[in-house]
C-alpha positions as CSV (number, residue, x, y, z in Angstrom):
1,M,-16.7,-2.2,-10.2
2,R,-15.5,1.1,-8.9
3,S,-12.1,2.3,-9.9
4,M,-9.6,3.3,-7.3
5,R,-8.8,7.0,-6.9
6,T,-5.4,7.9,-8.4
7,D,-3.5,10.2,-6.0
8,T,-0.1,10.4,-7.7
9,H,0.3,14.1,-7.5
10,R,-1.3,15.5,-4.4
11,K,-0.6,17.3,-1.1
12,P,-0.6,15.3,2.1
13,H,-3.9,15.6,4.1
14,A,-3.9,17.0,7.6
15,G,-2.6,14.3,10.0
16,E,-0.8,12.5,7.3
17,S,3.0,12.5,7.5
18,E,5.7,11.1,5.3
19,S,6.8,7.6,6.2
20,S,9.4,7.5,8.9
21,Q,12.8,6.1,8.1
22,D,11.9,2.7,9.7
23,T,9.1,2.1,7.2
24,K,10.3,3.8,4.1
25,G,12.4,1.5,1.9
26,R,11.7,-1.6,3.8
27,P,10.3,-4.5,1.8
28,T,6.6,-4.9,2.4
29,V,3.6,-6.9,1.3
30,V,-0.1,-6.0,1.4
31,C,-2.2,-8.9,2.7
32,K,-5.8,-9.8,1.7
33,N,-7.7,-12.6,3.3
34,T,-10.1,-14.4,0.9
35,W,-12.2,-17.5,1.0
36,A,-9.3,-19.2,-0.9
37,G,-6.7,-18.2,1.6
38,R,-4.4,-15.3,2.3
39,I,-3.0,-13.4,-0.7
40,E,0.2,-11.3,-0.3
41,S,1.3,-8.9,-3.0
42,P,4.5,-6.9,-3.0
43,C,4.2,-3.2,-2.4
44,R,6.1,-0.1,-1.1
45,V,5.0,2.3,1.6
46,V,5.1,5.9,0.4
47,G,3.1,7.6,3.2
48,E,1.5,7.2,6.6
49,T,-1.5,8.4,8.6
50,P,-2.2,7.5,12.2
51,T,-4.1,4.3,11.2
52,R,-3.2,3.7,7.5
53,Y,-0.3,3.3,5.2
54,R,-0.3,4.8,1.6
55,I,1.1,2.1,-0.7
56,E,2.2,1.9,-4.3
57,V,2.7,-1.2,-6.4
58,D,4.6,-2.3,-9.6
59,Q,1.9,-4.6,-10.9
60,N,-1.9,-4.8,-10.8
61,I,-3.3,-6.1,-7.6
62,V,-6.9,-6.5,-6.5
63,L,-8.0,-4.9,-3.3
64,P,-11.5,-5.0,-1.7
65,R,-12.3,-1.5,-3.2
66,G,-11.0,-2.2,-6.7
67,V,-7.9,-2.8,-8.7
68,L,-4.7,-0.9,-7.8
69,R,-2.7,-0.2,-10.9
70,P,1.1,0.7,-11.1
71,G,1.8,4.4,-10.6
72,T,-1.3,4.9,-8.4
73,S,-1.5,4.9,-4.6
74,A,-4.1,3.7,-2.1
75,L,-4.6,3.9,1.6
76,V,-4.8,0.5,3.4
77,P,-5.1,-0.3,7.1
78,K,-1.8,-0.8,8.9
79,T,-3.0,-4.3,9.9
80,A,-3.0,-5.2,6.1
81,V,0.7,-4.4,5.6
82,R,3.4,-6.8,6.6
83,F,7.1,-5.9,6.6
84,T,9.3,-8.8,5.2
85,D,13.0,-9.6,5.1
86,Q,13.0,-10.0,1.3
87,K,14.8,-7.5,-1.0
88,P,12.9,-4.2,-1.5
89,L,11.0,-3.2,-4.7
90,D,12.8,-0.6,-6.8
């Protein structure tokens, strides 16, 4: 299995902007559809591109491209992120 790229200390790419105020700090979950159903894992949005969100997590979660570990970030499609009304992760 491939390991996910760790981009904890990097400069934003061209076209990538910091999250706007309406997405930053809001409680979110990243959704993954599997044969066993839909799995939702808590995450936090730390960046945004035109089609993807950059997320970070506080616990290990399995994504289609590998395991995302705490302290690392990954780009996921905007359609995979859902904003919830639960309290935010800190």
